[in-house]
FILO-120018 format. One record per residue: z, y, x of N, C-alpha, C, O in turn; residue in one letter. Coordinates in steps of 0.1 Angstrom, whole numbers, plus 5000, padded with zeros to 4 digits. Layout:
<kefis>
ZYXZYXZYXZYXA;...
</kefis>
This chain:
<kefis>
153211858030152411938039153412028046154412078041X;153112058059154012138068154112278063153112338059X;155312338066155512478063154812558075154712508086X;154212678071153512758082154512788093155612828091X;154012768105154712808117154312938123155012998131X;153212998118152713128123152313198110151813148100X;152413338111151913418100151013528106151213578116X;149913548099148913648103148813758093148413728081X;149113878097149013998088147814078092147714128103X;146814078083145614148086144514058089144613978099X;143414058081142313958083141014028087140013998081X;141114128096139914178102139314078112139813958112X;138314118119137714018128138613958138138613828139X;139514028144140513978154141513888147141813778151X;142013938135143113858128142513728123143213618124X;141313728117140713608112140513508123140813388121X;139913548134139613458145140913398151140913278155X;141913478153143213438158143813328149144313228154X;143813358136144313258126143613128127144213018127X;142313128128141513008129141812938142141912808142X;142013008153142312948166143612878166143812768171X;144612938160145912878159145912748150146412648154X;145212758139145012638130144312528137144712408135X;143312558145142512448151143312378162143012268165X;144412438167145312378176146412298169147412258176X;146312278156147312198149148512258144149512198140X;148512398144149712468139149412538125148512618124X;150112498115149912558102150112708102151112758109X;149212788096149312938097149212988083148312948075X;150013088079149913168067149213298069149413358080X;148413338060147613468062147913568050148213518039X;147913698053148113798043147213918047147013948058X;146713988036146014108038146314198027146514158015X;146314328030146614428019145614418007146114427996X;144414398010143414378000143314227997142814148006X;143814177985143914037983142513967983142513847986X;141414037980140113967980139713927994138913837996X;140313988004140013948018140613808020140013718027X;141813778015142413648016141613548009141313438014X;141113577997140313487989139013457997138513337997X;138413558003137213538010137413448023136513368026X;138513468029138913388041139013248037138513158044X;139713218026139913078022138613018018138312898021X;137713098011136413038006135513008018134712908017X;135613088029134713058041135212948049134412888057X;136512908048137012808057137612688049138512708041X;137012578051137412458043138912428043139512448054X;139412398031140912358031141212238038140412138039X;142412228044142812118052144212068047145012158043X;144411948047145711888044146211818057145511738063X;147411858062148011798074149011688070149911718062X;148811568075149711458073150411418086149811388096X;151811428085152611408097153211268096153611218085X;153211198107154011068108155411108113155611148124X;156411078104157711118108158311038119159311088126X;157710928122158210848134157710918147158310888158X;156710998146156111068158155911208155154711258156X;156911278150156711418144156211508155155511608151X;156311488168155911578178154411558181153811648188X;153811458176152411438178151611518168152111568158X;150311538171149411618162149311548149149111428148X;149311628138149111558125147711518122146711568128X;147511428113146211388108145711508099146411548090X;144511548102143911658094142811608085141811548089X;142911638072141911598062141211718057141911818052X;139911718057139111828051139011808036138511708032X;139511908029139411898014138411988008138211987996X;137712068016136712158010137412288006138512318011X;136712367998137212497994138212497983137912537972X;139412437986140412427976141812477982141912477994X;142712507973144012547977145012447970145012437958X;145712367978146612267972147812327966148512417971X;148112287953149212337946150212227942151312257936X;149812097944150711987940150411867949149211837952X;151511797953151411677961152411577955153511607953X;151911447953152911347949152311207952151111187953X;153211107953152710967956152310897944152710937932X;151410797945151110717934152310617932153210607940X;152210557920153410467916153610357926154710317929X;152510297932152710187942152810237956152810157965X;152910367958153110427972152010397981152210397994X;150810377976149610357985148710467986147710467994X;148910577979148010687979148710817975149910807971X;148010927976148611057973147811137963146511137964X;148411187952147711267943147811417948148811457953X;146611477947146611617951146011707940145011677934X;146811807936146411897925146112037932146712067942X;145112107927144712237933144812347923145012327911X;144712467928144812587920143712607910143812677900X;142512547913141412557905141112437896140012417891X;142112347895142012237886141412107892141212017884X;141112107905140511987910141711887913142811917917X;141411757910142411647913141711557923140611497921X;142511537934142011447945143011327946144211347943X;142511217952143311107955143111067969141911027973X;144111057978143911027992144510887994145610857991X;143610797999144010668002143910638017143210698024X;144810538022144810498036143810378038144010278031X;142910398047142010298050142210248065143010318072X;141510138069141710098082141310198093141910218103X;140210278089139710378099140310508097140010608104X;141310528088141910658085142210678071142410588063X;142010798066142310838053141010878046140110928052X;140910848033139710878025140210968013141110948006X;139411078011139611168000138711147989137411157991X;139211117977138311087966138511187955139711217951X;137511237949137611337938137811247925137211147923X;138811297917139211227905138811317893139311297882X;138011417895137611507884137011447872137211497861X;136311337874135711267863136811207854136511187842X;138011177859139111127851139911237845140611217835X;139811357850140511477845139611597843139811697849X;138611577834137611687832138211817827137611917829X;139311807819139811927813140212027823140012147821X;140711987835141212087845140112147853140012267855X;139212057858138112107867137212197860136612297866X;136912177847136012257839136612387836135912497836X;137912387832138512517827139212587839139712697837X;139212527851139912587862141412617860141912727862X;142112507855143512517852144312477864144112377870X;145212567868146112537880147012427877147712427867X;147112327886148012217885149212227893149212257905X;150412217887151712237894152412107897153212107906X;152111997889152811877892152011757886151411767876X;151911647894151311527889152311407891152811387902X;152511337880153511227880152811097874152411097863X;152810987882152310867878153510777874154310747882X;153510737861154710667856154510517854155410437857X;153310477850153010337849151510317853150810417854X;151110197856149710187861148810247851148810217839X;147910327856146810397848147310497839146610547830X;148610537840149110647831149610757840150510737849X;149110877838149410997847149811117838149011147829X;150911187841151311307835151011427844151311417856X;150411527839150011647847150611767840150311797829X;151411847848151911967844151112087849150712087861X;150812187841149912297844150612427844151812447839X;150012527850150512667850149912737837149012817838X;150612717826150212787814149512717803149212767793X;149212587806148412507796149212377792148512287787X;150512377794151312267789151112147798150812147810X;151512027792151511897799150511807793150311807781X;149711737802148711647797149111497801149711477812X;148711407792148911267795147511197796146711207787X;147311127807146011067810146210917811147110867818X;145310847805145110697807143810687815142710697810X;144010667828142910687837141810577836140610607839X;142110457832141010357831140010387820138810387822X;140510407808139610437797139110587797138310627789X;139710667806139410807807139710887794138810967790X;140810857788141210927776142511007779143310967788X;142711117772143911197774144211277761143411287752X;145511327761145911417751146811517757147411487767X;147011637751147911737757149011767747148911747735X;150111827753151211877745151412017749151612047760X;151212107739151312257742152612307736153312237729X;152912437738154012497733153912527718152812537713X;155012527711155012547697156412497691157312487699X;156512487678157712447672158212307677157512217676X;159512297681160012177686160112067675160111947678X;160212107663160312017652159011947650158911847643X;157911997656156611937655156211867668155111827670X;157211837677157011767689156311857700155811797709X;156411987699155812077708156812117719158012087719X;156312187729157112227741157612367739157112447731X;158712407746159212537745158512637755158812757754X;157712587764157012677773155712597778155712477779X;154712677782153412617786153312597801152412537806X;154212657809154212647824155112527828156312537826X;154512417833155312297835155512277850154512277858X;156712267855157112257869157512107873157412077885X;157912027864158311897867158311797855158411847844X;158011667858157911567847158611447852158511407863X;159311377843159911247845159811167833160111217822X;159411037834159410947823160310827826160110767836X;161310797817162210687821161710557815160610547809X;162410447817161910307814161810287799161110197794X;162410377790162210367776161010437771160710427759X;160310507779159210597775159610737771158710807767X;160910767773161310907770160710997781160810967793X;160111107777159511207786160411327788160811387778X;160711357800161511477804160511577810159811547820X;160411697805159511797809160311927813160911987805X;160211957826160812087831159912197831158812187836X;160212307824159412427823159912537831161012537836X;159012637833159412757841160312847834161112917840X;160212857821161012957813161512897800162112977792X;161312767797161812717784162812607786163112537776X;163412587798164412487800163812347801162612327804X;164712247797164312107798163912057784164612077774X;162711997783162211947770162311787771161911727781X;162811727760163011577760162211527748162511567736X;161211447750160411387740160611237740160211167749X;161111187729161411037728160310967720159711027711X;160110847723159110767716159410757701160610757697X;158410757692158610747678159510857672160110837661X;159510977678160211087673159211207672158411227681X;159311287661158411397659159011527664158411627663X;160211517669160911647673161211647688161611537694X;161111757695161411777709162811827710163111927704X;163611767718164911817721164911917733164311887743X;165512037731165412137741166812157746167812177739X;166912157760168212197767167912317775167012307784X;168512427773168212547780169512627782170612577782X;169312757786170512837789171412867778172512917779X;170912837766171812867754172712747750173612757743X;172412627756173112507753173412417764173612297763X;173512467777173912377788173412417802174112397811X;172212477803171712507816172112647820172312737811X;172212677833172512807838171312897838171413027837X;170112847838168812927836167812837831167912707830X;166612887827165612817820164412767829163412727824X;164512777842163512737851163812607858164712597867X;163212497853163512357857162512317867161312287863X;162812317880161812287891161712147894160612107899X;162712057892162611917896163511837887164411877882X;163011707886163811607878163811477885162811437892X;164911407885165111277890166211197884167011257877X;166311067886167310987879168110907890167510857899X;169410907888170210827897170510687892170110647881X;171310607900171510467897172510457885172710347880X;173210567881174110557869173410597856174110597846X;172110627857171410667844171410807841171010847830X;171910897851171911037849170511097853170011057863X;170011197846168911267850169411397856170111477850X;169011417869169411537876168311637875167111617877X;168811757872167911877869168011977880169112037881X;167012007888167012107898166512237892165412247887X;167412347893167112477887166612577898166812557910X;166112687893165612787902166712877906167112967899X;167312847918168312937924169712907918170712977922X;169912807910171212777904171712637906172412587897X;171312577917171812437920171112337911169912347908X;171912237906171412127898172412087887173612107889X;171912027876172811977866172511837863171411787866X;173411767858173211627854173111607839173811677831X;172211517835172011497821171911347819171211277826X;172711287809172711147807171311107801170811157791X;170711007807169410957803169410907789170410847784X;168310937781168210887767168110737767168410677757X;167810677778167610527779168910457781169010337780X;170010537785171310467787171910407775171810467764X;172410287776173010217764174310277760175010327769X;174610277747175910327743177010257750177010137751X;178110327754179210267761179010257776179910227783X;177810287781177510287795177510427801176610457808X;178410507797178410647801178610657816179610597821X;177810727823178010747837179210827840179510917832X;179910807851181110887854180711037857179711057863X;181611127853181311267855181411287870182211227877X;180611387875180711417889181511547891181411637883X;182311547902183111667905182111777910181411757920X;182111887904181111997908181412047921180612107928X;182612027927183012077940182411977951182312027962X;182011857947181611767958180111787961179811747973X;179411837952177911857955177711997953177812057942X;177312067964177112217963176112257952175012207951X;176512347944175612397934175612317921174812347912X;176412207920176312127908177312177897178212257900X;177212117885178112147874178412017868177611917870X;179412007859179711877853178511827845177711907840X;178511697843177411627835177311687821178411697814X;176111707816176011757803176111637793175511527796X;176911647783177111537774175911517765175911427756X;
</kefis>
């Protein structure tokens, strides 16, 4: 979704109408008001929109999708790259698919009832295998969903020796080919949960990271898991799925701005 190109301070009659006029002409706009309830009321009165840009024709007007009275807090592709997962601040889960006549927005709340009923803010959605979705929340841990049978279980914070997480606010999730789950938290570092293990491995500022806010996770072709931190660049971690003896080469921290040597 595009970054706001205009900002509106003050949501009186003139400010509200001007913000709507700018948005109707295809320009994303951010709004602010001293009384926060005015912003909530403005969002509630005006249906949420998602702007989809075609990078091949970036100067053309974006496709506008009406989402209703929601605030988008998470966007990610499906595993087969044919649709988009949308998470919202009030726990709604939407799936956007491309049709011949345009885009279709489908509510997925029946597959994810825990969020929409409890109004749990969604920070990240990751689809790892067909019909398997991991959802990270703002304060309620990470959930694993099997979408076809509509079953799920959650992992909350608690003792790592019991397979629990170090923090309940989840910012990023990655699952490798062995089924090992990497969970990036806002204040508890990186959590690693391996199949058939009852203990969670924690990597944080006390044993390798420069801070405990892990915002993004990805894997390179050498088997390293790259960890994006809040304001402190990124670190490399060797994937639990890497075979013994296939250690990835260490990266020179001077070659990639903000990086540090690979964590052993």
